[in-house]
N, C-alpha and C positions, 0 to 999 in steps of 0.2 A: 639262722641269723648270726651276724658277727658285728663287730664294732663299727665297721664301715657302713652298716645299714642304719646307724643312729644319725639322724639329721635334725630331728626336732626334740627339744627338751622342755619338759614342764617342771617348774620348781614351785612346790606348794609351801607357802609361808614366806612373807616378805620381811621378816624380822632380822635380827642381828646376823644370823647365819644365812638365811634364805636369799636375801637380796645380794649378798656377796657371791654365793654359789651361782645364782642366775647370771650375774654380770660376768663372772669367770667363764661360764659356758658361752656367753655371747661373744666375748673377746676371742675365744678359740674357734669361732666360726659356726656355732650351733644356733639355729633359730630357736630362741628361748622365750617362753612365756612364764612370767612370775605371777602367781595368784595369791590372794589373801582375802579373808572375810572382813578385815578391818581397813576401811578406806584410808585412814591416816597412815597406816603402815605402807600401803601401796604408794601413796604420795611421797612419803619419806624415801622409799626405795627408788622411785623415779628421780627424785631430786638428787639422790646419791649418784646415780648413773650420769646425770647431767653435769655434775661437778667433778666426779672422779676421772672420767675419760679425758676431758680437757687438761686436767691436772697431770695425767700421765704423759700427755703430749708435751706440756711445758717442761717436764722433767726429762724428756727424751726417752721415755720408756715405751711409748707407742708413737707411730707416725700419725699424722692427721688423718690419713686414709684409713688406717687400722681403727682409730677411734670412731670415725664416722660409720665404718662397717659394723663395729660392735654395737653402736647405738641403734642402728637399723635392725640388728638381730634380736634386740630385746624389746618385749612389750609387756604391758601390765594389765591385768583384768581381775575383777572381783568374782568372775564366773569360773568355777572349777571345771564345769563341762566345756566351756570355751577353751580354757587353757589345756585341757587334757585330750581333746578330740583328735588331734593329729600327732600326739606324742609318741616317740619311739622309746624314750627313756624318761622316767619321772623320778625326781628327787624330792622327798617330803622333808620339810624342816619346820614342822608345826610344833606346838607346845608338847612337852614331855608328859603327856597324860594318855594312858593306854586306850581308854574308851574313845577319846577324840581321834587318835590315830587309826583305830579300827574302823571308825565311821568314814574317815577320809579314804582309807584304802578300799573299803567296800564301794564307795562312790567312784573312785578311780577305776576300779575293775569294770564298772558299768560304762564309764565314759571313754576309756582308752581303747585304742586298737588292740586286737588280740596278741600282737607280737610285742607289745610294750612291756618293758621291765619296770617294776615298781620298787624303788629303793627308798629306804628311810635313813636320814642322817642321824638318827638317834644313837646316843652313846649309852643310854640307860635302859632301853627296851629292845630286846633281841627280836629279830624279824619273825621267829617262829610263833611269837605271841600275837602277831598281826596277820600272818600269811593265810590262816584259815578264814579270815573275813573276805577272802577273794576266791575266785575259781581258778586262779593261776598261782598256787603257792610256790611252785618251782621257780617263779619269776619274781619273788619277793625277797629282798636282800638288804642287809645293812651296808651302807656306803657312808662311812663316817669321816667328814671333813673336820679340820681343826680351825679354831678361830684365831685370827681372821682368815677366812677361806681364800681370799685373794693372795695371801702371803704365805701361809703355812703349807709346807710341801707334803706332809704325811696324809694319806688316806687309808683308813682301815676297812678292809672288805671282809665281812664275816660270812663264811660258808656254813650256815646252819644245816641240819639234817635234811631239810626240805628243798634246799637250794640246788638247782641243777648245775652241772659243770659249765654249761654254756653261759648261764647267767653270771656265775662267778668270773669266768674268763672275760666276758664283755665288760663287766664292771672294772676289772683290773685294767683292761686295755683302754677303756674310756678315761680312767684316771691318768694313764700315761699320756694320752692325747691332750689332756688338760695340763700337762707338764707337772703332774704330781708324782709322788713316790708311793705307790700302793704296797701294802703288806697284806698277805692272805692269812686270816685267822681261821684255822681248820675246825674249831669247835666253838660253839656259843658259850661265852663266859661273861659274867657281869663285869662291866668296865672295860672289856676288850683288853688291849695291851697297855697302851700308854696311860689311860685313866686309872687302870688298876695299879700301876706302879706309882703314879703321882697321888692316887687316893691315899696311899699309906703315908706319904710325906705330908699331905694336906691335913689328914686327921691328927697326926702327931703335932703339927704346927698349931692347929686349932686348940688342942688340949693344953699345949704349953702356954698359949695366950689365956685360956680359961683359968689356969692355975697361977697366973700372974708371974710366970717365969721371965717373960720378955714381952715387949710390945710387938704389934704386927709389923711396924716399920723395921725393928731390929731383926726380927725373924726373917723378913724379906731380904735384908742386907746380908745376913749370914748365908742364905741360899745363893744370892747373886755373887757375892765376893769370895765366898768360901767354896761353894760347890760348882760355881760357873754356870748357874742357871740364867737364862735371859731375863727372867723376872721371878720374884718370890711368889709363894703360894697365895698370899693375900692379894697382891696386885693381880695375879692371874685370875683369882676368883672374881675380882671386880670387873675384869675384862670379859669373862665368860658369863657372868651373872650369878649373884648370890642366890637369886630365886631358883636357878638351875641346880645349884649345889643343894639347896633345901629339898627340891623335888626329887633329885636322884637319891639322896639319903633316905627320904621317906619311902621311895619305891623299894630300896634295898631292905628296909625294915619290914615292909609288907610281905616280902618274899621270905625273909629269913626268920622273922620274929625275934631277932637278937637285939636287945636294947642297945648294944654297942653300935649298931648301924643307924640309930636315930641321929638326926642332925644335932650338933652341939648347941647349947642354949644361946650362944651369941649369934649363931647363924639363924636360928629361929626368930630371935629378937629383930634382926635386921630384915628378915623376910616379912614379918608382921608389920614393921614400920614402913615397908616399901623401899628400903634402902638397898637396891639391888646391885649397886656398883656404878660403872660409867654411864650406863643407859638411863639411870635415874638421877644422876648427879652426885650421889653419895653412896658409899659402901664402907669398906674399911678405910678408904681415903675420901677426901672431900674434893670433888671435881668442879664445884661451883666457884672455886678460887683459882686464880691463875698460878 
């Protein structure tokens, strides 16, 4: 099997990342099925496709014909079996909870054709913790997109000890076909490359806020106007989800037992309050106001 054999893509999860990954694949010519157990998420994903594609045409980024072809390429279903039955490549973008992912991959293993590669978009859970839930561990791999997936160019491909050379190569090649810039990570490591680097920045920023050294807004300004970052760590957390930051920190603590890996109190407080960032309307910033 090589990348040219990939025709049909299944995306599991219609949330913040999943619906954008699905639409990306559809735009680049892949027959794509997006599935989710939450009807509201599927409806929101479909509405996004119906508004995003005409918007691209209006801005001159896509032709009318390209937008119409992309819309025909993407479909939505609540049935995982229906979404997976013809898939050559699966990208899972479900919640960052190991038990849920293992259940999804076990089901995918039963539903998908034998040649299908099963990728997880997770940046917190390495694929070796999921692979043994299937009978095709050599075809289970991390393919980590960045948010927003339609815009961000980087894709991290993680070649764990179980991942075959073929699976890694097809994943790298597929990323290129989606006009992304893939990097190959040769060993499994928590946080992979970029999140590991930015995790250090985010933790320091959070503790400076906890200690009252500066406000979230001023820390963000320092990173943007001093370090040249496109956005500061707090604005970025609001974009990717404070709930994700909480879950990832909790997962790190479960593995390490190091109290330093626990989420800082302010992150825990916002998680408990349901203030996850842009998707909930409030996070470090208030998005209910213009």
